[in-house]
C-alpha positions in Angstrom: 183.1 228.1 -74.3 181.0 231.2 -74.0 182.6 234.2 -72.3 180.1 236.3 -70.4 180.8 240.0 -70.0 180.7 241.2 -66.4 178.4 244.3 -66.5 179.0 247.0 -63.9 176.5 247.0 -61.0 173.5 249.2 -61.5 173.0 252.6 -59.7 170.3 251.0 -57.4 172.8 248.4 -56.1 175.4 251.2 -55.4 172.9 253.3 -53.5 171.7 250.3 -51.5 175.2 249.3 -50.6 176.1 252.8 -49.6 172.9 253.1 -47.5 173.6 249.8 -45.7 177.2 250.8 -45.0 176.1 254.1 -43.6 173.4 252.5 -41.5 176.0 250.0 -40.1 178.4 252.7 -39.1 175.6 254.7 -37.4 174.4 251.7 -35.4 178.0 250.8 -34.4 178.6 254.3 -33.1 175.3 254.3 -31.3 176.0 250.9 -29.6 179.4 252.0 -28.5 178.2 255.3 -27.1 175.3 253.6 -25.3 177.8 251.1 -23.7 180.2 253.8 -22.6 177.4 256.0 -21.2 176.0 253.1 -19.2 179.4 252.3 -17.8 179.8 256.0 -16.9 176.4 256.1 -15.1 177.3 252.8 -13.2 180.7 254.3 -12.1 179.0 257.5 -11.0 176.5 255.6 -8.9 179.1 253.4 -7.2 181.6 256.2 -6.4 181.0 259.2 -4.2 183.0 261.7 -2.2 182.9 262.1 1.5 183.8 265.5 2.8 184.0 266.6 6.4 181.9 269.4 7.6 183.7 272.6 8.3 183.6 274.3 11.7 181.2 276.9 10.5 178.7 274.3 9.3 179.0 272.5 12.6 178.1 275.6 14.6 175.2 276.4 12.3 173.8 272.9 12.5 173.6 272.4 16.2 171.0 269.8 16.7 169.6 267.4 19.2 172.5 265.0 18.8 175.2 267.3 20.2 173.8 267.3 23.7 173.5 271.0 24.0 169.7 271.0 24.6 169.8 268.1 26.9 172.5 269.6 29.1 170.8 273.0 29.1 167.6 271.4 30.3 169.1 269.3 33.0 171.5 272.1 34.1 174.7 270.2 33.4 177.7 271.5 31.5 178.1 270.3 28.0 180.3 267.3 27.6 181.1 268.1 23.9 184.9 268.6 23.5 186.2 271.5 21.5 188.3 270.7 18.3 191.5 271.7 20.1 190.7 269.3 23.0 190.1 266.5 20.5 193.4 267.2 18.8 195.2 267.3 22.1 193.7 263.9 23.0 194.8 262.4 19.7 198.3 263.6 20.2 198.4 262.3 23.8 197.1 258.9 22.7 199.7 258.6 19.9 202.5 259.6 22.3 201.4 257.1 24.9 201.5 254.3 22.3 197.8 253.3 22.6 197.3 254.0 19.0 199.7 253.1 16.2 199.9 254.5 12.7 200.0 252.0 9.9 
């Protein structure tokens, strides 16, 4: 039987192996980051925050929907309730039992 010696791999093979390994790691990182960023964008699109307007913004943005112009034109008093009146109505409704809290 003839015994063959196992020569060490050449420098070209070592450089190629290192290059392919580095390329594989870079592509893996890029794919994972792309996946995570797409999930983040999807979550950002599907979620939003609803904030109530403050009293100051409400006063500054008086528009055609609050009835102030219509009542001024027709000579009638405004039917818009103040925030304290609305709060009083809510308390009265809760006390009377018409509304229930879950």
